[in-house]
N, C-alpha and C positions, 0 to 999 in steps of 0.2 A: 504494500500500500504506500509506503514511504517513497518508493521508486516512482510510482505512478504520479504522486503529488509533485515530486521533484521534476519529473519529465514535463508535467503541465506548466510548472513555473518557468522552466527553461524555454519552452515553446512560446510562452507569452512574452518573455523578455526578448528573445530573438525576433519574434514576429513584430514586436513594437519597434525595434531598431530598424528592421528592414522596411517597415511601413513608412518611416520618416524619409527614406531615401527615394528619390525619383527613379523610375524604372529606366529612363533614357537620359543620357548625359546631353547637355546642350551641344549643338553642332558647332563646328569650327566657324561657320558663317555667323552664328549668334555671338560667339566669343569675339570674333573680329569686329562685329557691329558695336558691342559694348566697349571694346578697347578704344574705339574711335570717338566715344562720347566725351565732350569737353567737361572739365570740372566746373561745377556751378559757381557763380559769383558769391552766393550765400550758401556755403556748404552745410549739409546736415551733419550734426554731431550727436552721438548718443554715448551714454556711459557704459552700455552693455558691451561685452566682448564680441568682436566680429570674428567669426570663424566658420569654416565649412561645417555643415551639419547642425549649426546653432541657428535659432530663429532671431530675426531682427524684430523690433517693436512693430506690431501690426497696425499702428496708426501712421506709419510712414507711407508716402505715396510711391507706388511702383509704376514704372514706365514699361510699355510693351516693347517687345523685340519683334520686328517685322518677320512674318512667316514662322513664328515660333510661339504658338499659343500656350505651350506648357511651361514657359519660363517668362520672367520679367526681369527688369534690372533696376538698381538704385545705386546712387553714389552716396556712401555714408562714411564718415570719418576719413575722407579723402581716398576711399577705396571703391573701385567699381565692382559691384556685386551682381551675380546672376542668382535670382531668387525663384523658389517654387512659389507662385502666387497663391496657391491654396493654403499653404502652411507657413509662409513667410520664412522658410528655412533657407539659409545660404547654401547654394549648390556649388558655386565656384567664385573665387576671388580672382578677378582678371587683373593681371599686372601690366 
C-alpha cells in the first residue's frame, strides 16, 4: 500500500512539472523576431526573479509574436522574454 501511495505522489509531482512546460519550443523565427525588438523607453521592472520555467506577474502586458499563437513576449528587467501566454511562465530568455 505504501508503494502505491508513493507511486501516486511521484506521478502527481512529475505530471505537475511537465504540465508547466510547453509541448513545443518557440521557433527560430519567433526567437529572431523577439531578439529584434527594441528596449522600451520606460522599461518594466519587477522584483521577482526572471528565469526559464518561472512565471512573471500576470498583470504584465504581453505582446504577440506574429504567426506564433502559442507564445508571446515581454521585455522585463531589460530582458527579452518568450512567455507561455496561458500560464505567464518564461519559456526562453532571448539574449
